[in-house]
C-alpha positions in Angstrom: 0.0 0.0 0.0 1.5 3.4 -1.0 1.1 6.7 0.8 -1.9 7.8 -1.3 -3.7 4.5 -0.8 -3.0 4.9 3.0 -4.5 8.4 2.9 -7.5 7.2 1.0 -8.1 4.3 3.4 -7.7 6.7 6.4 -10.4 8.9 5.0 -12.7 5.9 4.7 -11.9 4.9 8.3 -12.5 8.4 9.6 -16.0 8.1 8.3 -16.6 4.5 9.5 -14.1 2.4 11.4 -14.2 -1.4 10.9 -16.5 -2.9 13.5 -15.0 -4.6 16.5 -16.7 -5.8 19.6 -15.2 -5.5 23.1 -14.3 -8.9 24.5 -14.9 -9.6 28.2 -11.7 -10.5 30.0 -11.3 -12.0 33.5 -8.1 -10.9 35.2 -6.0 -13.7 36.7 -2.3 -14.6 37.1 -1.9 -14.9 33.4 -2.4 -11.1 33.1 1.3 -10.7 34.0 2.2 -11.8 30.5 0.5 -8.7 29.1 2.7 -6.4 31.1 5.9 -4.6 30.0 7.1 -3.7 33.5 8.5 -0.2 33.0 10.9 2.3 34.4 12.0 5.0 31.9 12.5 8.0 34.3 15.6 10.0 33.6 16.6 9.6 37.3 16.4 5.8 37.2 19.3 4.2 39.0 20.9 0.7 38.7 19.2 -0.1 42.1 15.8 0.8 40.6 16.5 -1.4 37.6 17.5 -4.3 39.9 14.2 -3.9 41.8 12.3 -3.8 38.5 13.9 -7.0 37.3 13.3 -8.7 40.6 9.6 -7.8 40.4 9.5 -9.1 36.8 11.0 -12.4 37.8 8.6 -12.7 40.8 5.5 -12.1 38.7 6.8 -13.4 35.3 6.0 -10.3 33.4 6.3 -10.2 29.6 9.3 -7.9 29.7 11.0 -5.1 31.5 11.1 -1.8 29.5 14.1 0.3 30.3 16.4 2.9 28.9 19.2 1.5 26.7 22.0 2.2 29.2 20.6 -0.5 31.5 20.2 -3.3 28.9 23.4 -5.2 30.0 22.3 -5.2 33.7 18.7 -6.4 32.8 20.0 -9.1 30.4 22.3 -10.4 33.2 19.6 -10.4 35.8 16.9 -12.0 33.6 19.1 -14.7 32.1 17.5 -18.1 32.0 14.0 -16.6 32.5 11.3 -16.0 30.0 11.1 -12.3 30.9 12.3 -10.3 27.8 14.3 -7.1 27.7 12.6 -4.2 26.0 14.1 -0.8 25.4 13.3 2.5 23.7 14.8 4.4 20.8 14.2 8.0 19.6 12.8 8.5 23.1 10.9 10.5 24.2 10.5 13.0 21.3 10.9 10.9 18.1 12.8 13.7 16.5 16.0 11.8 15.6 16.6 10.8 12.0 15.5 7.3 11.1 19.1 6.3 10.5 20.0 7.2 14.0 17.0 5.3 15.4 18.0 2.3 13.4 21.6 2.5 14.8 20.2 2.8 18.3 18.0 -0.3 17.7 20.8 -2.3 16.3 23.1 -1.6 19.2 20.4 -2.3 21.7 19.7 -5.6 20.1 23.4 -6.4 20.0 23.5 -5.9 23.8 20.5 -8.2 24.4 17.3 -6.3 23.9 14.7 -8.4 22.0 11.9 -5.7 21.9 12.3 -2.1 20.8 9.8 0.7 21.3 10.5 3.6 19.0 8.9 7.0 19.0 7.4 7.9 15.6 8.5 11.2 14.0 5.4 12.9 15.5 6.0 16.4 14.1 6.6 15.1 10.6 3.4 13.1 10.7 1.5 16.3 11.8 3.3 18.2 9.0 2.2 15.8 6.3 5.6 14.3 5.6 4.1 10.8 5.5 6.8 9.2 3.3 9.5 10.4 5.8 7.5 8.8 8.6 7.2 5.6 6.7 10.9 5.5 5.9 11.7 6.3 9.6 9.7 3.3 10.8 10.9 1.0 8.0 14.5 1.7 8.9 14.0 0.6 12.5 11.8 -2.4 11.5 14.5 -3.7 9.2 17.1 -3.3 12.0 14.9 -5.2 14.4 13.7 -7.9 12.1 17.3 -8.8 10.9 17.8 -10.0 14.5 14.3 -11.3 15.1 13.5 -8.5 17.5 10.0 -7.0 17.9 9.3 -3.4 16.9 6.6 -1.3 18.6 5.9 2.2 17.3 4.9 4.9 19.8 2.4 7.4 18.3 2.0 9.8 21.2 -1.8 9.9 20.6 -2.4 12.9 22.9 -0.8 15.1 20.2 -2.7 13.7 17.3 -6.1 14.3 15.7 -8.3 11.2 15.0 -7.3 11.3 11.4 -3.6 11.5 12.3 -4.1 8.5 14.7 -5.6 6.5 11.8 -2.8 7.5 9.4 -0.1 6.7 12.0 -1.6 3.2 12.5 -1.7 2.5 8.8 1.8 3.8 8.1 3.2 1.8 11.1 1.5 -1.4 9.8 2.6 -1.0 6.2 6.2 0.0 7.2 6.6 -3.3 9.1 6.0 -2.6 12.8 4.8 -5.4 15.0 2.9 -3.2 17.4 1.4 0.2 17.6 1.6 1.9 21.0 -0.3 4.8 22.4 2.1 7.0 24.4 5.5 7.6 25.8 4.1 8.6 29.2 6.2 11.8 29.0 3.5 14.0 27.5 0.1 15.4 28.4 -1.9 12.2 28.1 -1.6 8.4 28.2 -3.6 5.5 27.0 -7.4 5.8 26.6 -10.0 3.1 25.9 -11.1 5.1 22.9 -7.7 5.2 21.4 -7.1 1.4 22.0 -10.4 0.7 20.3 -9.5 2.9 17.4 -6.0 1.4 17.0 -7.3 -2.2 17.1 -10.0 -1.4 14.5 -7.5 0.2 12.2 -4.6 -2.4 12.4 -6.9 -5.5 12.5 -6.7 -8.6 14.7 -3.2 -9.8 13.9 -1.0 -6.8 14.9 -0.1 -5.9 18.4 -1.6 -2.9 20.2 0.2 -1.6 23.3 -1.5 0.6 25.9 1.0 2.8 27.8 0.6 5.7 30.1 -1.8 6.0 33.0 -2.7 2.3 33.4 -2.5 2.1 37.1 -5.2 -0.2 38.4 -7.2 -3.4 37.7 -10.2 -1.5 36.2 -8.0 0.4 33.7 -6.1 -2.8 32.8 -9.2 -4.8 32.1 -10.7 -2.0 30.0 -7.6 -1.9 27.8 -7.6 -5.6 27.2 -11.3 -5.8 26.5 -11.0 -3.1 23.9 -8.1 -4.6 22.0 -4.8 -4.1 23.8 -2.4 -7.1 23.6 0.3 -5.5 25.8 0.3 -2.9 28.6 3.2 -0.8 29.5 3.0 0.1 33.2 5.1 1.0 36.2 2.2 -0.2 38.3 2.4 -3.8 37.3 3.1 -5.0 40.8 0.2 -3.0 42.2 -2.1 -4.5 39.6 -1.0 -8.1 40.2 -1.4 -7.7 44.0 -4.9 -6.4 43.4 -5.6 -9.4 41.1 -4.4 -11.8 43.8 -6.8 -10.2 46.2 -9.7 -11.0 43.9 -9.1 -14.7 44.1 
């Protein structure tokens, strides 16, 4: 699908999204495998990463999501477990050239990351430079897929119109991303049920959708899953799992 075809489809979707029905979900211990246990604060210390990894091992989360400098520490701590190491590139602004993001991704994977969450070139999307956005994502997708790593593309939905959200989803999908993701958590808004529903409707059933930013309790977590999320980025994963255990 070329850029014009993407824009034509986005216009159709803006008028009428594909129909999807929310699916009831009962939270239990298996919910841990939907969580990317996350610390991306600039003031994060090695001790904080150690605690994050210990939590991830205890609850068997899907991954830890950390800044690239901490990848070797996380890889060492999570060796021989099935908790993956996820990192971020072009974070949190998305304003680096695609070539730089691809280099970041390649180095992160070399050091042991197996999932990469990149920030889309948000300003370029809003400015209509759609081919540049496609090329940006494609460069990182190729770097990831050469080493069988997963790519998630962060759209920063709080800065986008509905039409821009749809276009971002279609470009991410066509450029080879494995997931679309709502937010960095560093801006004015995080994941919403409405955005998750929209993203799932646009990308279809096979692609991943990650809700990130503001998912802090069981109610929010369940709503994200029921409306189409297949992964949740959260710093409150332990709190959520403790609440789930109390529901038994």
